[in-house]
N, C-alpha and C positions, 0 to 999 in steps of 0.2 A: 565756797563758803561752807564751814562746818556746822551742821545743826546740832543743838544742844542735846538731842537724845543720844548722842554717841559717847557721853561722859563715862570714863572708865575709872577703875580703882586707882590707877596711876595718876590720872589727871586730878582726882579728888585728893590724893595725898600731896601732889605738888602744886595744886591751884593752877595748872596749865590749862591751855585752851584746847589741846588736842583731845578728841573725844571718840574713843573706840572701846566698846564693851567686850568683856571676856566671856565668850560662850561660843556655841556652834561646833561644827565639824567640818571635815574637808568637803562634804557634799554641798556646803554653802557656797562654794565657788561658782561664779558666773563666768563662762568662757566666751570670748568673742573671737570668732574666726574672721580674720581680715582678708582671707582669700587672696594671699599674695603667692606668687610663684616662687619655686626654690631660689635661694639667693647665695651669692658667693660667700657671704659672711657666716653662714650657718643659721640655725634656728635658735630663737630667744623668745622666752615668755616673760612678759612685763605683768607684774601683780600689783595689788594695792587695795585700797578701801573704795567705798561706793559713793562718797559725797563728792560735791561739785568740784572742790579744789583738787581732790586726788584724781578725779576722772580727767581733768585738764592736764594734770602732770603726767598721768599715764599715757595720755595721748601724745604729749610732747616727747616722752621717752621712746614711744613706738615710732613716731615719725622720723625722729633723729636716727634711730637704729636702722629702720628701713632705708633711710637715705645712705646710711654708711654700708649697706649691702646685706643686711640681715633679713631673714624671714621672720616676722614677729606676730605673735598672738598675745592676747591679754587675758588675765583672769582677775576677777574682783571678789572681794569677800566683805562681809559686814564688820569684821573686827580683826585686829592685829594678831591675836593669837591664832587664827587660821592662816593668814598669809605669812606670817613670820615663820611658822613651823614648816610651811611648805617651801619657803625660801631656804631654810636649813637643809631640807631633804633634796634640794635641787629641782623640785617640781616647778618652781618658778625661778627666773634668774635675777631679776632686779625689781625693786620696789621704790617708789618715792617715800621718803620719811621726813620726820622732823627731829632736828639734831638733839635738843635737850630732852624731849619726851622719849625718844628711842634710847638715848643714853641711860636714862633712868629705868626704862623697861629692861635693859641689859643689866643694869645694877641690881634690880629686884630678882631676875632670873639667877644671877650669880650669888647674891648675898642675902636674899630674903626680903620680905615686905618692909621691914624696918629700916632698910638700907637707905631709902630716899630721905629719911629724917635724920638718921644717925651719921651717915656717910655719903651724902649726895656727891655725884661727880659732874652734874650739869652746872654750868656757870651762865653768865650773861655774854660771854664771848664764844662765838660759833666755832672758831678753829680750836680754842682750848677744850671745848666740849667734845668735839669730834676726836681730838687726840686722846682724851681720857676714855672714850668709849670704844676706840678701835681694838685694844687688846681683848676686851670682853666679847666684842663681835668675832674676832678671830677664833676664840675658843669655840664658838658655835658655827665656825665655817663660813663666816660672812666677812665682807669687806665694806667699809664706809668710804665713799668717794668724797669729792670736794663740796662743801656747803655753798649754796647760793646766797646772794645778798638777801633775797626774799625771805621774810620771816612771818609766820602766822603765830602771833602770841596773844596773850591777854592784852586787851586795849580798853581805853575808857573814853567815852564819847559824851559830848554835851550838845545842847541844842545850838545851832548855828546863831540864833539870836542872842543866846546867853553868852556865847563866845565873843560876838561882836560887842555887846554891852560892857564886857569885862576885859576886852583885849587879850583873849586867851589863845595861845598857841601850844602850850606845854602844860604838863601837870604841875610843874613848879609854878607857872603863872597862876593856876587855879589855887594852889596852896598860899600864894602870896596875896591874891586879889580878893579872896572870900574870907570875911571875918567871922561868919556864923557857920555852924555845923550844917552839913548838907545831907540830903537824902540820895542814897545810892540804890539803883536798881541792879541786882546781880543775882547770885546763886544763894541758896540757903547755907552753904558751906562757907561763904565769904568771910564771916567773922573770924573763922579759925584758920584761914588759909594765908600764908606769909605774902602772897603775891596779890592779895586782894585787900580787905580792910586794914589789917595790921601793916601792910607794906605801904598803903596810901598815907596812913597816919604817921608812921615812923620815917618814911623816906621823903614825903612831900608835905608833911604838916597839914594834911587835909582831914579835918575832923568830921566823922560820920555820925549824924544824929540818928538815922534810921536806915535800915536795909530793906528794900522791897524784894521779896524772894521771887522774882519773876523769870529767872533763868539766864543762861549765857547767850547773849546775842539774840534772845528771842524777840519776836515781834512785840510782845508785850513790854519787854524792856525798853525797846526803841520808842514805843508809843508813849510810855511813862515819861521819858526824857523830853520828847517832842512836845508833849502837852504840859510840862512843867510839874508833874507829880514828883519827879526826881530830877536833881540837877546833873547827875552823873550816871552813865550806864555801862555795864561790863559787856564788851563785844570783842569780836576778833579783829586783829589789826588788818586782815585782808577782806573784811566784810564789804561786799560790793553793793549792798543795799542801803548803806548809811545815807546816801543822798536822797533816796525816796522818802526818808523820814526827816530830812532837813537837819542832819546831825553832823557834827565835826569831831573827828578823832583828834585827841590831844596827844602830843608826842611824849613818850616816856623818856624824858631828856636826862634822867639820872639812872637809867638802865636798871630799873627794878626787876623787869621780867627776864626770864631765862631765854637763852638763844635758841628758839625753835625755828631755825632757818631750814629751808627745804634742802634735802641732801639724798642722793641715790645710795641705796644699800644693795650690794650685789653678792650672790652666792660665790664663795671663794673659788670654786672651779671656773666660773664664768669670768671672775675677776682677772684670771690668768691671761684672758684675751685683752691685751692692752687697748685694742681698738674700742671696746665697750667703754672703758673708762675715759679714753680720749674724746669719744663721742658725747658722753653725757656730761663730762666736766665742762663742755662749752657753756653750759648754763650758769656756772659759778660766777662768772664775771658779767653776766648779761641780765639774768632775771632778778628783778627788784621787787620789793613789797608793794609799790605802786603798780608795777606790772600786773602782779597777780591779783591785786584788788580789782583792776580794770577787767581782767579776764573773767573773774568771778561774776562781776556785774553783767558782762555780756551774756553769761549763761543764766544767771539767777533773775536778772531783771529783763534782759532783752530776748530771752528764751532762744538763744543761739545754741548750736550744738558744741559740746566740748572739743570734738575733733576739728571742727571748723575754726573755732577761736584759737586753738593751739597751733594749727597749721598757719593761720594768718599771722600769728605773733612770730613764729619762727621764720617765715618768709620775710617779714618786715625787718627782722633783725639779721637777716642774711645768713641764717643757720642751715637752710636747706639748699641743696645744690640746684643748679638750673635745670 
């Protein structure tokens, strides 16, 4: 699960839930030596961010690549600007990313900060978004592999009791069932973000009476919804702690949110090794949003280790060799 403290300029512009701030330097990397012996596939460094979901994904990549015969170590950083530049320089070989957010990161790198508003390239279709981003990635010496079904997007949750009373499964259900304006627990920027208040009103006909600025997926946001102070709360679609607050995630059935599907991004030199792509693309047809939510819950709620939940998932899916 991604904590709200990682909110970045890009996420603020787009209203997306990916949250990584722009600061720091190369020394901010944390390196993990997995103490593996030399392998037939060569050496690979997996990079990425430090929050739960990325730790799980990095461990999945590491385990898959080790199983394919590579010697793998990992490096983590607090923000994209550190690990993305290291990826371009070849200091790391592959990172887990989010399709829409990374696409607009590349758009900003190429065309400036206004590009996300004037000429966005991300859409609510994962493959379309990846195809639009690939030429920009290639200019930086990067290759984007195949996106997984799993997507970590802005999501909206209600209390389970409220969902039961109103027979709610989707955001369209909420728009049709509720006659009066509701209270939304979200971020301060929500009134100005197209995927927050304006999108809920225009796409789903959900009228917002008040916004409680309690943060993206913050405990205070979930508590406000649970306790009835707000009818709806802004959370991540892979938040593994919603059950602890007796909340229900409503389906974005009209695809308001952009396609922030999990996708591997590889340094172009490493991408020349077809085995890397073949190995990591196994997740494209396997990993779902429900899977990722469960894995996040195992770490955040059950206090299991990211490596352990990643390994168990891959073994259960038959993706690791005997």
